[in-house]
C-alpha positions as CSV (number, residue, x, y, z in Angstrom):
1,M,0.0,0.0,0.0
2,M,2.8,2.4,1.0
3,R,4.7,1.5,-2.2
4,A,1.7,2.3,-4.3
5,L,1.2,5.6,-2.5
6,G,4.8,6.6,-3.1
7,N,4.6,5.7,-6.8
8,S,1.3,7.6,-7.2
9,A,2.9,10.7,-5.5
10,R,5.9,10.5,-7.9
11,A,3.6,10.3,-10.9
12,G,1.5,13.2,-9.7
13,I,4.6,15.4,-9.1
14,I,5.8,14.7,-12.6
15,I,2.4,15.5,-14.2
16,L,2.1,18.7,-12.1
17,G,5.7,19.7,-13.0
18,L,4.9,19.3,-16.7
19,Y,1.7,21.4,-16.3
20,L,3.6,24.2,-14.5
21,M,6.3,24.2,-17.2
22,R,3.6,24.5,-19.8
23,I,2.1,27.5,-18.0
24,L,5.5,29.1,-17.8
25,V,6.4,28.6,-21.4
26,D,3.0,29.8,-22.7
27,A,2.8,32.9,-20.5
28,S,2.1,36.0,-22.4
29,R,4.2,38.0,-20.1
30,W,7.4,36.7,-21.8
31,D,6.3,38.6,-25.0
32,A,5.7,41.9,-23.2
33,P,8.2,44.7,-23.5
34,M,10.6,45.0,-20.6
35,A,9.3,48.5,-19.7
36,E,6.0,47.0,-18.6
37,M,7.7,44.8,-16.0
38,T,8.0,47.4,-13.3
39,S,8.3,45.0,-10.4
40,P,8.9,41.4,-11.5
41,T,9.5,40.1,-8.0
42,A,6.2,41.5,-6.7
43,H,4.4,40.3,-9.8
44,F,5.9,36.8,-9.4
45,A,4.9,36.6,-5.8
46,D,1.4,37.7,-6.7
47,V,1.2,34.9,-9.3
48,L,2.4,32.3,-6.8
49,M,-0.1,33.3,-4.2
50,V,-3.1,33.9,-6.5
51,D,-2.8,32.2,-9.9
52,W,-0.8,29.2,-8.8
53,S,-2.1,28.8,-5.2
54,L,-4.1,25.6,-6.0
55,A,-1.2,24.1,-7.9
56,L,1.2,24.7,-5.0
57,L,-1.3,23.1,-2.6
58,V,-1.5,20.1,-4.8
59,L,2.3,20.0,-5.1
60,G,2.6,20.1,-1.3
61,A,0.1,17.3,-0.8
62,L,2.0,15.1,-3.4
63,L,5.3,15.8,-1.7
64,S,3.8,14.9,1.7
65,M,2.5,11.6,0.2
66,A,5.9,10.9,-1.3
67,M,7.6,11.5,2.0
68,I,5.1,9.3,4.0
69,G,5.5,6.5,1.4
70,A,9.3,6.8,1.5
71,S,9.4,6.7,5.4
72,Y,7.4,3.5,5.5
73,L,9.5,1.9,2.8
74,V,12.6,2.7,4.8
75,R,10.9,1.3,7.9
76,D,10.1,-1.9,6.0
77,E,13.6,-2.1,4.7
78,R,15.1,-1.8,8.2
79,L,12.7,-4.3,9.6
80,E,13.6,-6.8,6.8
81,N,17.3,-6.3,7.6
82,L,16.9,-6.6,11.3
83,V,14.8,-9.8,10.9
84,W,17.5,-11.2,8.7
85,N,20.4,-10.2,11.0
86,E,18.7,-11.4,14.1
87,S,17.2,-14.7,12.8
88,D,18.7,-18.0,13.8
89,I,18.6,-19.5,10.3
90,E,21.9,-20.2,8.7
91,V,22.0,-20.1,4.8
92,A,24.8,-19.6,2.3
93,S,23.6,-16.1,1.2
94,A,20.9,-13.6,2.0
95,P,17.6,-14.0,0.1
96,S,16.8,-11.6,-2.7
97,K,13.9,-9.3,-2.4
98,R,12.2,-10.8,-5.4
99,G,12.2,-14.2,-3.8
100,F,11.3,-13.0,-0.3
101,S,7.7,-13.7,0.8
102,P,6.8,-11.8,4.0
103,K,5.0,-13.6,6.8
104,A,1.3,-13.0,7.1
105,M,0.4,-10.4,9.7
106,D,-1.7,-11.4,12.7
107,K,-4.6,-9.5,14.1
108,A,-4.2,-8.0,17.5
109,S,-6.0,-10.1,20.1
110,G,-5.5,-7.7,23.1
111,N,-3.8,-10.3,25.3
112,E,-0.3,-10.0,23.9
113,L,1.1,-8.8,27.2
114,A,-0.5,-11.7,29.0
115,L,1.1,-14.1,26.5
116,L,4.4,-12.4,26.9
117,A,4.2,-12.8,30.7
118,N,3.5,-16.5,30.3
119,Y,6.3,-16.8,27.8
120,L,8.8,-15.3,30.3
121,A,7.5,-17.6,33.1
122,E,7.9,-20.7,30.9
123,K,11.4,-19.7,29.8
124,G,12.4,-18.8,33.3
125,Q,13.5,-15.3,32.1
126,T,13.4,-12.2,34.2
127,V,12.1,-8.9,32.7
128,F,15.7,-7.6,32.8
129,Q,17.0,-10.5,30.8
130,F,14.3,-10.3,28.2
131,F,14.7,-6.5,27.9
132,R,18.5,-6.9,27.3
133,S,17.8,-9.6,24.6
134,I,15.4,-7.4,22.6
135,D,17.4,-4.1,22.9
136,L,19.2,-4.8,19.6
137,D,21.1,-1.5,19.5
138,D,22.0,-1.5,23.2
139,S,20.4,2.0,23.6
140,G,18.7,1.2,26.9
141,E,15.3,1.7,25.1
142,V,13.2,-0.6,22.9
143,D,11.5,1.0,19.9
144,T,8.4,-0.3,18.2
145,M,10.4,-2.2,15.6
146,E,12.5,-4.0,18.2
147,F,9.4,-4.9,20.1
148,Q,7.7,-6.2,16.9
149,I,10.7,-8.5,16.3
150,A,10.6,-9.7,19.9
151,L,7.0,-10.7,19.7
152,S,7.5,-12.4,16.4
153,K,10.6,-14.4,17.5
154,A,8.8,-15.5,20.7
155,K,5.9,-16.7,18.5
156,I,3.4,-14.6,20.4
157,A,2.2,-12.6,17.4
158,N,3.4,-11.1,14.2
159,L,1.6,-7.8,14.4
160,P,1.6,-5.0,11.8
161,P,3.4,-1.7,12.7
162,W,0.2,0.2,13.6
163,D,-0.9,-2.5,16.1
164,I,2.6,-2.5,17.6
165,D,2.4,1.3,17.9
166,A,-0.9,1.0,19.8
167,L,0.6,-1.8,22.1
168,V,3.7,0.2,22.9
169,S,1.7,3.4,23.6
170,Q,-0.2,1.5,26.3
171,M,3.0,0.9,28.2
172,D,4.8,4.1,27.2
173,L,4.4,6.1,30.4
174,N,6.6,9.1,29.5
175,G,5.2,9.4,25.9
176,D,8.6,9.2,24.0
177,G,7.3,6.4,21.7
178,K,9.8,3.9,23.2
179,L,10.0,1.5,26.1
180,D,12.5,1.5,28.9
181,L,13.0,-1.3,31.4
182,P,10.8,0.2,34.2
183,E,7.9,0.8,31.8
184,L,8.0,-2.8,30.5
185,D,8.4,-4.1,34.1
186,I,5.4,-2.1,35.3
187,A,3.3,-3.3,32.4
188,L,4.0,-7.0,33.1
189,L,3.6,-6.5,36.8
190,S,0.1,-5.2,36.2
191,I,-0.7,-8.3,34.2
192,E,0.6,-10.5,37.0
193,A,-1.5,-8.6,39.5
194,A,-4.6,-9.2,37.5
195,K,-4.1,-13.0,37.6
196,P,-5.9,-14.9,40.3
197,E,-3.7,-16.0,43.1
198,E,-2.5,-19.6,42.9
199,E,-3.9,-22.0,45.4
200,A,-1.5,-22.8,48.2
201,E,0.0,-26.3,47.9
202,E,-1.6,-28.8,50.3
203,E,0.8,-30.1,52.9
204,P,1.2,-33.9,52.9
205,E,-0.7,-35.7,55.7
206,V,1.4,-37.4,58.4
207,A,0.1,-40.8,59.4
208,E,2.1,-41.6,62.5
209,E,0.5,-40.6,65.8
210,D,3.7,-39.6,67.6
211,V,4.5,-37.2,64.7
212,D,1.0,-35.7,64.9
213,V,1.5,-34.8,68.6
214,E,4.9,-33.2,67.8
215,V,3.4,-31.2,64.9
216,E,0.6,-29.9,67.2
217,T,3.0,-28.6,69.7
218,Q,5.3,-26.8,67.1
219,P,2.9,-24.0,66.2
220,E,2.4,-23.0,69.9
221,Q,6.1,-23.0,70.5
222,A,6.7,-21.0,67.3
223,E,4.1,-18.4,68.3
224,D,5.7,-18.0,71.7
225,E,9.1,-17.4,70.1
226,A,7.6,-14.9,67.6
227,A,6.0,-13.0,70.5
228,E,9.3,-12.8,72.4
229,D,11.1,-11.7,69.3
230,Q,8.4,-9.0,68.6
231,A,8.9,-7.5,72.0
232,R,12.7,-7.4,71.4
233,M,12.1,-5.7,68.0
234,D,9.8,-3.1,69.5
235,K,12.5,-2.2,72.0
236,E,15.1,-2.0,69.2
237,I,12.8,0.3,67.1
238,E,12.5,2.7,70.0
239,E,16.3,2.9,70.4
240,R,16.7,3.5,66.7
241,R,14.2,6.3,66.8
242,K,16.3,8.0,69.5
243,R,19.4,7.9,67.3
244,L,17.7,9.6,64.3
245,E,18.6,13.1,65.6
246,N,22.3,12.3,65.4
247,L,22.2,11.3,61.7
248,D,22.6,13.5,58.6
249,E,19.7,14.0,56.3
250,K,20.5,11.2,53.8
251,A,21.2,8.6,56.6
252,R,18.1,9.7,58.5
253,K,15.9,9.3,55.5
254,K,17.2,5.8,55.0
255,E,16.9,4.9,58.7
256,E,13.3,6.2,58.8
257,E,12.4,4.0,55.9
258,L,13.9,0.9,57.6
259,I,12.1,1.8,60.9
260,R,8.8,2.1,58.9
261,V,9.5,-1.4,57.5
262,A,10.3,-2.8,60.9
263,E,7.0,-1.6,62.3
264,K,5.2,-3.7,59.8
265,R,6.7,-6.8,61.3
266,K,3.4,-7.3,63.2
267,T,1.6,-8.1,59.9
268,I,3.9,-11.1,59.1
269,D,3.2,-14.6,60.4
270,F,6.6,-15.4,62.0
271,G,5.0,-18.4,63.6
272,T,5.2,-20.0,60.1
273,L,8.4,-18.3,58.9
274,G,10.4,-19.0,62.1
275,V,12.5,-16.6,64.1
276,A,16.1,-15.8,63.4
277,S,18.7,-13.2,64.5
278,A,21.4,-11.2,62.8
279,S,24.1,-13.4,64.2
280,E,22.9,-16.3,62.1
281,A,22.0,-14.3,59.0
282,D,22.5,-15.8,55.5
283,D,23.5,-13.7,52.5
284,L,20.0,-13.0,51.1
285,Q,21.5,-11.2,48.1
286,E,22.2,-14.7,46.6
287,I,18.5,-14.7,45.7
288,K,17.8,-13.1,42.4
289,G,15.7,-10.0,42.9
290,I,17.2,-9.1,46.3
291,G,19.7,-6.2,46.2
292,P,21.6,-4.6,49.1
293,F,18.8,-2.3,50.3
294,I,16.1,-4.9,49.9
295,A,18.2,-7.2,52.0
296,E,18.5,-4.5,54.7
297,K,14.7,-4.1,54.6
298,L,14.2,-7.9,55.1
299,N,16.6,-7.8,58.0
300,A,14.7,-4.9,59.5
301,L,11.6,-6.9,59.2
302,G,13.2,-9.8,61.0
303,I,14.0,-12.1,58.0
304,Y,17.7,-13.2,58.1
305,K,17.8,-16.7,56.8
306,F,17.0,-18.6,53.6
307,S,14.9,-21.0,55.7
308,Q,12.5,-18.2,56.6
309,L,12.0,-17.2,53.0
310,A,11.6,-20.9,52.1
311,N,8.7,-21.2,54.6
312,M,6.7,-18.4,52.9
313,T,3.2,-19.3,51.8
314,S,1.4,-17.4,49.0
315,E,-0.3,-15.2,51.6
316,I,3.0,-14.4,53.4
317,E,4.7,-13.6,50.2
318,E,2.1,-10.8,49.6
319,E,2.5,-9.6,53.2
320,V,6.3,-9.4,52.9
321,N,6.0,-7.7,49.5
322,V,3.8,-4.9,51.0
323,A,5.9,-4.6,54.2
324,I,9.2,-4.0,52.3
325,E,7.4,-1.6,50.0
326,F,8.5,-3.5,46.9
327,F,7.0,-3.6,43.4
328,P,3.5,-5.3,43.6
329,G,3.7,-9.0,43.1
330,R,7.5,-9.0,42.7
331,V,8.3,-11.4,45.6
332,K,6.0,-14.0,44.2
333,R,7.0,-13.5,40.5
334,D,10.7,-13.8,41.3
335,E,10.0,-16.9,43.3
336,W,12.0,-16.0,46.4
337,A,10.5,-19.0,48.3
338,K,11.5,-21.5,45.6
339,Q,15.0,-20.0,45.3
340,A,15.4,-20.1,49.0
341,R,14.4,-23.8,49.1
342,N,16.9,-24.6,46.4
343,L,19.7,-22.8,48.4
344,T,18.8,-24.7,51.5
345,G,18.7,-28.0,49.6
346,G,14.9,-28.2,50.0
347,E,15.1,-28.5,53.8
348,E,12.8,-26.3,55.9
349,E,13.1,-25.6,59.6
C-alpha cells in the first residue's frame, strides 16, 4: 500500500511539473516589453499566491504523500534487515527481495502482554534478561520495531506496525514512543497482579500418631518465640528512633524507611516463617531480585535466613511484598521462596 502511495505521488509530481512548465512557457508575459515589468519580484509573488495557489497546494500534498511512502519503505527495509540479521537461520547467502515472501500479519487479540508474561514464566527469564535480549542496538530503550521483532521471535504474534504502535503506547508512560526497562516491568507486573492467586499447595498428611503430637506442639512453640522476638524488635525500634537526631539528612531518611518497614513486622506470620537473629544471617543477596537495600529491609523486618523465605506461603509472600514496599507481586513473581528452598537444599526448619 505504501509503495503504491509513493509511486502515485511521484507520478503526480511529474504531471504537475509538466503542467507548470507549460504555463510558464506559454505565459504571455514573456512577449511583453521590458518596460512593462515594473516589479517582476512582486508580480511573481502575486502569481504564486493567487494564480498558482491551487497548484502549489497540490504539489505540497503530493510531496507529503511521497515522504510518507518513503518513510514506510525505509521502515520496512530496516525491519527486513533486522529480521534477517537477528534470525537464527543459517544459509549460504541472503535471500533476494524478489524471492522474499513476507509472513502474514496477525490480528491484535488484546492479550499479547499476558502471552508475553506467560512466555517469560515458561522460559524462566526475568524482565531484565528479556529486555536486554530485545534491545538490539543497546540503547537502553526498545523502539516499536525491536518490540515487533521480539513478539514475532517469541511466536506470540506477528503484528503490523500500527498495532505495535498501539501496544507500545499502552506501556509508554513518558510518551517518548519507546519502552525503557521500568515501563516494561510495570506493564508486566500489572498483568501478573490481574491474575488470580494460585492456590496454596496442600501439605502432605502425616500418618504416625507420635509425629502428629509433635506437629501440634510446634505452632504453639513458634508463636511464643515470635511474640518474644516481637517484644525485642519493639525495644530496638525505640532505640533506633532516639538515634535519628544524630544522623545526617541522607542517613536519617534511609533509617526512617527501615524503621517504617520494621514496624510492619506485626503483619507477618513469623509463627510460620520461624524466628532468626542477625548473628545467624544468610547472604540474602544470593537470591535473584534481592539487592543490598532490599536485604536491609528484610533484616529490619526480622528475616535473616533462607529457611525463613523458604517457609513463605502465598499469603505471606504478599505480606512481605507490602511490608518492604517493593513492586507489587515482585516477591511471588521472582519466586523467592523457591529460590530459598533450592539454596537450603529443600530443607525447611
